[in-house]
N, C-alpha and C positions, 0 to 999 in steps of 0.2 A: 265082666259078666255080660251076656247079651241082654239085650231089651227085646220086650214081648209086647205087642199090642195085644188088648183084650176087650171083648164087650161082656157084658154080665148084668145082673138086675139084684138089686139091694133088697131088703126085707118088706118094702112096701110095694115091690114089683117094678121100680123105675129102672130104665136102662141105664147102665153105668159104663162109660169105656175111657181108655185112657192107655199110657204105657208104663210097663214096671221092668225093672232089672232084677233078674233070676238066673240061678244055674240052669234050669231049664223049665218046660212049660209046667211039669207038676210041682215044683217050687213055686211058680206064679199062682198056680190054682191054689196052692195052700195058703198064699197070702191072702188072696182074694176070700177065701172060706173064712179067716180069720178076722176079716174086717166085716163079715157078715153080708159078703157079694157073691153070688152063685155065677162061677162064670159059664157063657155061653159059646164063646170062641178065642182061643189063644193063639197068636201066630207071632213067628220072629220077624221082626224090623229093625231097620237102620235109623229109625227115628228115636231121638233122645228122649228120656222123660222130660215132660212138661214142667218146668221150675218157675213157672210165676207166669202164664200168660202170654209165652212168646206167640201162640197162634192168635191172639186177640187183637182186635183193632187198635192201632198205636194210638189214636185218639183217645179211646177208652182207657187206655193204660195210664195216659197222660193226665187225663182229668180225675182218675179214679182217686177216691180218698186215700191218703196214706195209712199205714198202721201206726197207731198212737200207743202212748204208754198206757192209756185206759184199757185199749183192747189189751195189752200184755198183762195188766192187772186182773183184769176179768178171767182171763184164761188161767193164770195162776191159781185163782180162786176155785175156779170149776174143775181144774185138775185135781187140786187138791180133794174136793167132795168127791170127784169118780172115784181115785185111788183110795180114799178111806173107806168106801162104800165096797170096795174087793173088785171093782169093775176092771178088766184087764186094760193096760194102758193104749193098745191098737184098738179096741173097741171105743174106748174113752175118746180117743183123738179123731175118729170116724165120726162119732157123734157131734163133736165140738165143730168140725169141719162142716157137717151139714147144717148146724144152726148158727154157723157163723154170720154176724151181721156184716162186717167188711169182707168185701170179695178179695181184697189184697191179703189179709190175714187167713183167709180161709186156704188162698194157695199157700202161705207159709206153712200152715197146718198139715196139707196135703203133701209137702215137702219133707215134713217130719215124717208122716207116717210111711211115705216110700224109702226114706233113710233108714228106717227102723226094720222095714222089710228086708232091707239089703244087708243088715246085719250092724248098723253101725249103733253105738249108744246114743241115748237122748241129747246129752249134753254135745257129742258131736255133730248130731243133726241142727242142733239148735246154732251149732257155731257157722254154720252155713248162711247164717242171716244175721251178720253183726249188726245192722242198721236196727234190726228188730230186739234183738237180746245182748244187754250189755255184758261187758267183761264181768261183772259183779254177777249178773244172774246166772251165766254159765259156770263161773266157779261154785256157787251155791248148788246148782243142780248136779254138778260133778261130787260134790261132797255128799250130797243125797244117795247118789248113785252108790259111792263107797261105803258109805254106812247103813244103806238101806232103810231111811228114813227120807224117802223123797217125798212122800205126801206131806210129813212136817215142815220138809224145806219150803213147798211150795205154799203153805201158810204163811210161815215167815215172810216169805218174799212179797205175798200178798199186803201184809200189815207194813212192810217197810216201804213198799210203793205208795200205799194210802198215806202214810206220814210224809214221804217226800212231796207227794202231789199237794197235801193240804199245806204244807210249809210254803210252798211255791205259789200257791194261791192267795194265802192271806199277805205275803210280800207284795204280789201285784196289786191286789185290792188296797192296799194301803198306801201305796205309791201312786194311785189313780189320779185322785185329787191334786196332790202337789204337781205332778206331771200336766194336768190340765191347765193348772194356774200359769206353770211357767211358759207353756205353750202359748196360752192367752196373751200374756205379756210381750212375748218374742212377736208374735203376730200384731199387737197394739202398736210396737214400736215402729215396724215395718210399715204399717198403712201411715202412722204420723209422718215418717220420714220422707216417703214418697208421695203424699198427695195432700197433707194437711199443712205441713211447713211451707212447701213452695206456693200455697195459695196465699199466706200470709207474708210470702217474702214479695211478692208485688205492691202488698200494700205499704211494708215497711220501705220499699225503695222510693215512694212518693214522699217520704219523712224529711229526705234531705239534710238529715242529722246524723250525728254519730250513734251508733246502735250500741246497747250494753252488750258486755263480754258473753255473757251466758245467750243473748241472742245470737251474736256472731258465731258462736260455737255450734248451735243450732243450725243454723244456715248452711255454715260449710259442711256439717255433716249431712245435711240433706243433699245438698249439690253433689256431694262425693257418692252418696248413696244411688242418686238418681243417674248419674253420668256414668257410673262405674258397676252397677248392680249386675250386668252380665258376668262380669270379672270375678266379683264377691262370690256369684252363686256358682262359676266353674272352681274357684277356690276352695270354697266349702265342698263341692262335690269330691273334688281331688282328695281333698284332706280326709272325708270319709272313707274312700276308697282305700287311702295309703293307710289310714289307722286300721282298717279291717284286714287288710293284708298283713300287717305288722303283728296284731292281736294273733292271728292264726299260726306265726312261729312260734318255736318254742320259748324263745328268750322274750317275745313280746308278751306273749300270754303269761309267762312268770311275772314280768313287770307290772303288767296291767293288773292281775290278780292280786297282788302285794300293794298297788296304789288303793285298790277299792277297800282292802281292808283298813286304810288309813282315813277313810272320808270321815267328816264330822259326825255325821247322824246315822248315816246309811252302814258305815263301816262297821260300827259293832254289832249291827244286826245281821250284817252278812257274815260275820266272824262267828257269832253264837250260832245261828242257822247251819253252818257248814260243820262246826263242831259237834252240833246235835247229830247231824246225819253220819259224822264218823263215828259217834260215840254208839249209836243204835245199829250201824253196820258192824261194827267190831263186836259187839254184844252177839248178834245174829249168827255172827261166823263162828265166835267163841262156844258159842251153845250148840251149836251144829256139828262141834269136833274137829272145827279146823285148827290144825298148828298154828301157835302165835305169829310166828314169822310169815307163814302163807297167809294169815289173815291181814296182817298189817299191809301185805303186798296187794291183796285184793281190795281192802279198804281205802288205799290210797287211789284207785282208780273210781271211786264213788265219792270221793269229796267234792269234786267237780270247782277244784280252785288250785290251780297250780303250785302257788305258793305253799299253801297248807298241805297238799299232797307231797311236796318235797319236804316238808317236815315230818309227815308220817313215815316217809320212807327212811328219813333219817333216824326215827325210831325203831324202824325195822332192821337198818344196819348196826344199831347199838345193840340189839337183842341178839342179833347173830354172834356178835363178839362176847356175848356172853353177859352183857350188862342187864341190870333189872329195867321192868318196863317205868317204874317210878322215876329212875335216874335218866333214862330216854326221853321219858314225857316232860322232867324239868329243862332237859337240854333243847327240846324244840321251842319252848319260850312262847307257847300259844295258850296254855292252860292256866286256869285261875288257881291260887293255892287251895281253895276249897276243893277243885275237882282233884289236885295232886293229892291231896290227904286222902280222897275217897280212892283213888287208885293205888294208895300205898295199903289201905285197909283190904281192898279188893284181893291186892296181890297177896298179902300174908295171910288172909283166910281162905284163898281158894277160891273165892266168888266175884272173880273179876267181872264176869258176864254180868250178874246181877248190878254190879256196882255200876258198870258203864250204861246199864239201861236206867240207873238212877242218874247218871249224869246227863244223859239223852233228855229224861223227863225234866231235868232242872233248867237246861239250856231252853228246853221248848218253851217252859213256863215265863223264861225272861224274854224270849223272842215275843212271844204273846203278848207281853206286857209293853215290850217297846213298839209293837206293831201297833196296840190300841193308843199308846200315847204320840204316836209317829205325827199326826196331824196337829198335835198340840204341840209338838216341837218345832214343826217346820211353819206353822201361821205366822209366829212372830218375825221370821227371816223373809218370808213372802209379802207380809205388810209394809216391812220397812223398804222393802224393793220397790213396792207399788207406791209408797210415801215419795221416795226419791224420784221415781219417773215422774209423778204428777207434778213435785215441787221444780224439777228441772225444766218441764213445758211451761209450768205456769209463771216461771220467771223468764222464760226464754221469749214467750209471745207476748205475754201481759205488761211486762216492765215498759217496753216501748211505747205501748197505748196509753200505759200510766204516766208516762214522761209527757207523751204528746198532751194528755188531758190536762196536767198541772201547768205546761206552758200556756195553754189556751184560757186557763183561768186566770192566769197573771197579767194577761193582756186585757 
């Protein structure tokens, strides 16, 4: 279809201009009227519709704040409220575009409007922005379009994103103190090796006596660090780059995600938080009318862990072969016996979505308890690490001085 440049005025009398795609000028005029814009001038143009600020200054686009998950979350809530109130979706999107705080997200909403004007469905329009709308989000919107319960889907998506954001924030907050302590220990060891021990080495050199083993180890470590720190820094940077690239591969991501689940303290928190997200997503999909096989396919994309995602896909394959959800969940070997029992009851009673909600709440409570006690679990480890570091430094630095003092007293 051809493109038309237009000029018009909105309800407040402000001048609006842009490019729209349409069959003819009358169709473009109808699109403008439907969005509350009165056209003044419509002309054929070879310029395509602006999809995100191509005409803006490149520096402005580079430094502009990107679309965040919070933008999408608020968008879901606002769209639910507008649709529930009976506002046409085109008028609702026009209002959200004008009130958008984020310019980048405002351009996304503008493109959604233009796509709907061109005859696309909302899910197809959103699919043009995969960096903004996740595969799970798109699947749920598609389900809402098919079932005619789009406003209900947007409300559930808002609740789902709120839960997911709250879970991530709690994990980040709980890990803040341990991370700070570990970074402080590493910084202290670096300073001691590069600045403190070399100063003591000059003093020890004047003793003309054999130094204790611990002191010799400290001096050797310090000398190696001072002489080869550029090489060590290069190896560290190279290791980080290599690890990052490896994790980006399918095989590397799978192994790393599986390794994280086996970590002593953080592993069980990650597993429970991920399974809570799985149960919440499955309940949302099931309650929205998504078939079980399709629901498991969609939910596997929201787990955010390649290993557990593979287990969910394994469950989907089993259901496709005609196996029960309980059997496939047991074969996945990631659920506790209590959860398996709840799945069995839900499958028999036909209220699997409600039981999945209960499973999600149970995992959420366990994660909340683990996070509250995380500092108490990590503190003994940090205290032991600090104690070992202080002991090594004390023995290595003060033993020679102590031996020298005893030798002076005997004289």
